[in-house]
N, C-alpha and C positions, 0 to 999 in steps of 0.2 A: 580289416581296413574298409572303411566306407568309400565306395567310388563316387566321386562328385566331379562334374564338369566345371571348367574354368568359368564359364558364363553363369552357372548356378552359384558359384562361390562369390562372384562379383555382385550378383543380385542380392545374395544374402548379406554381404557386408554393406551394401547401399541401404537395404531395408533396416538393418540395425542402426546405421548412421542416421537415417531420417527419423527413426523412432526416438533415438537419444536426443536429437535436436528438438523434436516436438515435445518431449517430456521436460526438457530444460526450459523451453519457452513457456509451457504451461505452469511450471513451478515458479518462474519469475513473475508471471502474470498474477498468480495467486498471492505471492509474497508482497508484491507492490500494492495490490488491492487491500490486503490486510494492513499494511503500513498507512495507507491513505485513510482507512477507516479509523485507525488509532489517532492519526493527526487531526482528523475532523472531530474526534471525540474530546480531545483536550483543547481544541481551539475555541477562542471566544472573540467575538467582534464587538468592539465598543459601540454603544448605541449613540454616542455623541460625536466622537471624532472618526469613527469607522476604522480604527486601527485593529488589526487582527493580532492577537497575542495568545500564547499558550499558558494554560493554568497548570498548577502543580497537580499531577494525577493522583498524588497521595492525599491531597487535601479533601476533606469531607464537605467543606463549605461550598455552597452553590453561588455565593456572591464573591466576586473578585474585584480588585481595584485596577483600573486601566493604568499602565505605566506612563502614558503620554499626558492625559488630561486629568488623571486621578479621580475619575468618576466610578462609582460602584456599578458593576454590571452583573446581571444574572445570566446563567448559562442558557443560551438559546441555540437552536440548530443553525448552522451556517447554510446559506443558500448555495445550491450547486453552481458550479462554474459553467 
């Protein structure tokens, strides 16, 4: 049997707990960043009415029609918020 003091055991559990929380936070941060990148990749902003809408990611066409003003729009990068 391995002898261990109660204070060492408490510190070990606290270190494991903090590590788990940090790993979960990092995983959530990376996942949200990936989702935001995907959202920005499929988002299009109309050049006439400034409506932001999503294009079909399976579509190969670079020109889409705005659902509000029916203007053809080409895929451009969205400006950062």
